[in-house]
C-alpha positions, 0 to 999 in steps of 0.5 A: 259574595261570589268569587271568581273561579280558579283553575285547579289541576287534579290527577286521577289514575295518572291522568290530569284534569283541570277543574274550575272552582271558587277559591274557597272550595279549592281545598275540598276539591283537592281532597275529593280528588285524592279520595277518588284517586285512592278508591279508584287505585284500590279497585284497579289494583284488585284486578277485578274491574278493568277499564277506566269507566268501569273503575270510575263507576265502581268507585262512585257507587262505593262512595255514594253507598258510604255517603247514604249509610252515613246520612242514615246514621246522621238522620237517626242521631238527629231523631234521637237528639230531637226526641231527647230535647223534646223530653227535656223541654216537656220536663222543664215546662212541667216543672215550671208550671208546677213550681217544682225543683227539677233534677236532670 
């Protein structure tokens, strides 16, 4: 069921933006804006990057880099869990086939 979009005001580097989003995504949008604002402030306050567009691009690159690193960790964890489950399943199937007691 699709709900009607609501208008949300967010503030990033002292500039206000109005964004439409579904009501159930309002909190996530606000949290995202707060994170982006925080990262952009850090970059601006470092004094190494000048200009709103450059600050925004650097913040986007940093956040994207973190996202991809975390995704890589999640993929690795998923592979480890899948391998462990496969091994356990094979042991259970083998024990059942042989009518043995299984020790985990």
